[in-house]
C-alpha positions in Angstrom: -0.4 -0.3 -0.2 1.5 3.4 -1.4 2.6 5.9 2.4 -0.2 8.8 2.1 0.9 11.9 1.4 -0.5 14.9 3.5 -0.8 18.3 2.5 1.4 21.0 4.5 2.1 24.5 4.0 3.2 25.8 0.5 3.0 22.4 -0.8 1.0 22.1 -5.0 -2.5 20.3 -4.8 -2.8 17.6 -7.1 -5.9 18.3 -9.9 -8.2 16.2 -7.7 -10.9 15.4 -10.0 -14.7 15.8 -8.2 -18.2 16.6 -9.7 -20.3 19.1 -8.8 -23.5 19.6 -8.1 -24.7 20.6 -11.9 -22.9 17.0 -12.3 -20.2 18.4 -14.1 -16.8 17.1 -13.6 -14.5 19.9 -12.1 -10.7 19.5 -11.6 -8.9 21.6 -8.6 -6.6 23.0 -11.8 -10.2 24.8 -12.8 -9.8 27.1 -10.0 -6.0 28.5 -11.0 -6.3 31.7 -10.7 -8.5 32.1 -8.7 -7.7 31.7 -4.3 -10.2 28.7 -3.5 -11.6 28.1 0.1 -12.1 24.6 0.0 -13.5 22.5 3.3 -15.6 19.0 3.2 -19.1 18.7 4.8 -21.6 16.2 4.9 -25.6 17.4 4.2 -26.7 14.9 6.9 -24.5 15.6 9.6 -26.0 15.9 12.8 -23.4 18.0 14.7 -24.1 21.1 14.5 -20.6 22.9 15.0 -19.6 20.2 12.3 -20.3 20.6 8.9 -23.9 23.0 9.6 -20.9 25.7 11.4 -19.0 25.1 7.9 -21.6 26.0 5.6 -22.8 28.9 7.4 -18.8 30.3 7.9 -18.9 29.9 4.5 -22.2 31.2 3.8 -20.5 34.1 5.5 -17.7 34.9 3.8 -19.5 34.4 0.4 -21.8 37.2 0.7 -18.9 39.5 2.5 -16.6 38.5 -0.7 -19.3 39.0 -2.7 -19.6 42.7 -1.5 -16.7 43.9 -3.1 -16.7 42.9 -7.5 -12.5 42.3 -7.9 -12.3 40.4 -4.8 -15.2 37.9 -5.5 -13.9 37.5 -8.9 -10.9 36.5 -7.8 -12.7 33.9 -5.1 -13.4 30.7 -5.1 -15.6 28.7 -2.2 -15.1 24.7 -2.7 -17.3 22.4 -0.3 -16.6 18.4 -0.7 -19.5 15.9 0.4 -16.9 13.1 2.4 -21.0 11.0 1.9 -21.1 10.7 -2.4 -23.6 7.8 -2.0 -26.0 10.0 -0.6 -24.7 13.3 -1.6 -25.1 13.2 -5.4 -25.8 16.2 -7.5 -29.3 16.7 -6.6 -28.8 16.9 -3.2 -25.9 19.3 -2.9 -27.5 21.8 -5.6 -30.6 22.0 -2.7 -27.8 22.4 0.2 -25.8 24.6 -1.5 -28.6 26.8 -2.9 -30.5 26.7 0.8 -27.0 27.7 2.7 -26.3 30.8 -0.1 -30.1 31.5 -0.1 -30.8 31.8 -3.6 -32.0 29.2 -4.0 -33.6 28.9 -7.8 -31.4 31.7 -9.0 -28.6 29.9 -7.4 -25.7 29.2 -10.4 -23.4 28.2 -8.1 -21.0 30.7 -10.4 -18.8 31.2 -6.9 -19.5 28.2 -4.5 -19.6 24.7 -5.6 -20.5 21.8 -4.1 -19.1 18.2 -4.8 -18.7 15.4 -4.5 -17.3 12.1 -6.9 -17.0 8.1 -6.4 -16.1 6.7 -3.0 -12.2 6.7 -4.5 -12.0 10.2 -5.5 -13.5 11.7 -2.8 -10.9 9.2 -0.4 -8.3 10.6 -2.5 -8.4 14.4 -1.9 -9.5 14.1 2.0 -6.9 12.0 2.6 -4.4 14.3 0.7 -5.6 17.1 3.2 -5.5 14.8 6.2 -9.1 14.3 6.5 -10.2 11.2 8.1 -14.1 9.7 8.3 -15.8 6.2 8.2 -18.5 5.7 8.2 -20.9 4.7 11.9 -24.8 3.5 11.8 -26.2 6.3 9.9 -22.9 8.7 10.6 -20.0 9.7 9.3 -17.8 10.5 11.8 -15.6 12.9 10.9 -12.8 15.7 11.1 -11.9 18.9 10.1 -9.9 20.4 7.4 -10.4 23.9 5.5 -8.2 24.7 3.0 -7.1 27.8 1.3 -5.1 27.3 -2.2 -3.3 30.2 -3.5 -3.6 31.4 -7.3 -0.5 29.2 -7.8 -2.5 25.8 -7.1 0.1 25.8 -3.6 -1.2 25.5 0.1 -1.6 28.8 1.8 -3.6 27.5 5.2 -4.6 24.6 6.2 -7.3 25.2 9.7 -7.8 21.9 11.4 -11.4 21.7 13.4 -14.1 24.5 14.0 -12.4 27.3 15.6 -11.2 29.6 13.0 -12.3 32.6 12.8 -14.1 34.3 10.0 -12.1 37.7 9.9 -8.9 35.5 9.5 -9.9 33.8 6.6 -11.4 37.3 4.5 -7.7 38.3 5.4 -5.6 35.6 4.0 -7.8 35.3 1.4 -7.1 39.3 0.4 -3.8 38.5 0.9 -3.2 36.9 -3.1 
């Protein structure tokens, strides 16, 4: 079994392939030229301080970035589901539109929600050091949120849920 490489600041992120809420294939390289904020979630997560908090924080970041057209154009948000068998593109589309509060008007041009095959999701999660496993009807998991610079290299990785929205916005503005 090959050793798993866990990302650290300064590493170039591999060109992972996923499938977004529109059932379109996306690749990490698609976001080159923009600062990418990436996190992991699953839509049925029952723990308010985990996935729901990450999605609510991302919604606040999305709204804050939208106040500056130049900054908005230079950034992108991506939430990756660790439950690809349940979080199909239609489920991700509904979940995402509810979090952006744009519902039927949501284009997902700035904040996408993605899944993929079990193997695709496992590879990207492992790369960022996220471990998870199924237990009964839940997924037991940690938290990882990463800022990826426009050149595709990792600027910062947050482990846990105690990062501050203002700190993430300040970090994103650097690039």
